[in-house]
C-alpha positions, -999 to 999 in steps of 0.1 A, spaced: 468 -843 -77 498 -862 -66 523 -845 -43 556 -841 -61 576 -837 -30 564 -871 -18 564 -889 -52 593 -900 -73 597 -876 -103 589 -901 -131 556 -911 -114 545 -876 -106 552 -866 -143 532 -896 -157 505 -890 -132 501 -852 -139 507 -847 -175 496 -858 -209 519 -870 -237 511 -851 -268 525 -830 -297 538 -793 -294 521 -765 -313 551 -755 -336 568 -789 -336 542 -817 -339 568 -842 -348 578 -841 -311 556 -853 -283 562 -842 -248 546 -849 -213 529 -816 -209 507 -801 -181 470 -807 -187 457 -785 -158 483 -756 -164 473 -734 -135 466 -763 -110 500 -778 -115 517 -744 -114 499 -734 -83 505 -765 -65 542 -763 -69 546 -726 -63 521 -723 -33 516 -755 -16 551 -768 -19 571 -737 -18 586 -743 17 597 -777 5 619 -763 -22 602 -778 -52 608 -754 -83 579 -743 -105 573 -769 -131 588 -751 -160 595 -786 -175 559 -792 -180 553 -765 -207 566 -762 -243 578 -726 -241 581 -706 -274 619 -702 -273 624 -739 -270 599 -748 -298 615 -723 -322 649 -739 -316 634 -774 -321 617 -763 -353 649 -749 -367 669 -780 -360 643 -803 -376 641 -781 -406 679 -774 -409 694 -807 -395 728 -798 -410 733 -773 -382 738 -802 -357 742 -834 -376 773 -852 -365 780 -826 -337 780 -825 -300 752 -806 -285 745 -791 -250 709 -779 -242 712 -754 -214 683 -750 -190 665 -776 -211 632 -779 -191 614 -808 -209 642 -812 -233 624 -801 -266 657 -786 -279 677 -817 -270 652 -840 -285 652 -821 -318 690 -822 -319 691 -858 -314 663 -864 -341 684 -842 -364 714 -865 -362 737 -850 -336 766 -872 -325 757 -866 -289 732 -846 -269 732 -835 -233 704 -817 -216 710 -797 -185 687 -784 -158 689 -777 -120 655 -794 -114 654 -831 -108 619 -832 -121 631 -816 -154 658 -842 -155 633 -870 -152 609 -853 -178 639 -851 -203 645 -889 -201 607 -897 -204 603 -873 -233 634 -885 -251 622 -922 -249 587 -911 -261 604 -898 -292 627 -927 -296 660 -908 -292 688 -909 -266 696 -878 -246 720 -877 -217 709 -857 -186 733 -833 -170 722 -818 -136 734 -787 -117 741 -750 -124 766 -747 -152 768 -709 -152 797 -706 -127 821 -728 -146 834 -732 -182 809 -749 -206 813 -787 -210 830 -800 -241 806 -795 -270 803 -779 -304 769 -763 -300 749 -748 -272 712 -743 -272 691 -722 -248 654 -717 -250 634 -690 -232 660 -683 -205 657 -644 -203 624 -642 -181 642 -628 -149 669 -601 -150 695 -621 -128 691 -652 -148 692 -634 -181 725 -615 -171 742 -648 -159 731 -667 -190 741 -641 -215 775 -637 -198 781 -675 -200 769 -678 -235 790 -650 -249 821 -665 -232 812 -698 -248 808 -683 -282 843 -667 -278 857 -702 -277 843 -710 -312 811 -728 -301 779 -721 -321 756 -707 -294 718 -703 -301 691 -686 -280 655 -690 -288 636 -659 -273 599 -646 -278 608 -611 -269 611 -616 -230 618 -584 -211 653 -592 -201 666 -605 -236 696 -586 -248 693 -559 -274 725 -563 -291 753 -589 -297 729 -612 -314 725 -623 -351 692 -635 -363 691 -671 -375 653 -677 -378 620 -663 -370 587 -680 -361 552 -673 -349 545 -698 -321 510 -705 -309 510 -703 -270 485 -708 -241 468 -679 -226 472 -696 -193 509 -688 -196 512 -658 -220 494 -626 -225 486 -634 -261 477 -664 -282 509 -661 -304 545 -651 -297 569 -639 -323 600 -658 -315 636 -654 -329 664 -679 -328 695 -658 -323 732 -667 -327 749 -654 -296 781 -634 -305 812 -630 -283 813 -601 -260 
């Protein structure tokens, strides 16, 4: 397997993933990890000292799939509007927004491999998505109408920062949507259900074969 610290991100992604449909949203094809555990272990163990983040971008997490399914089924939610996908990973939510007719779509992530994956995945689906690097959570949200976030409540510190930021964004009048499959640190209140899905998942990543996943509207604090 190619060393991602030594390779350029595009080459690493193309060499170590397979382009294929996602379980809940087969209309969208992503470059996804074939050997799930091998790729995860390589980036977490062998390259930990080099600062390479775990390859979250290489998996179609259920929260992101649920958001994408919602946007393709209800394109009026984003059609003609300006969309930001926060912590986008491989960009499935951003790609769905572009396919649904959003006026513009930006996909944000702190990982340069994720930013590369977003561009490769957008091209594979024939849409245009702008990449936006860096941690946005210590600054006001960029100008947009809608914010998407899929599966970002997997760690307590991250969940707290994300929810504080998203509630502040909601208070400015933006539509803020969170896709979450019941992660431990998801909020228990301040949310309004938009849609619910049963998402097939891999046992290499989850403790079951399906995750009941909700797309929430995040309400102001």
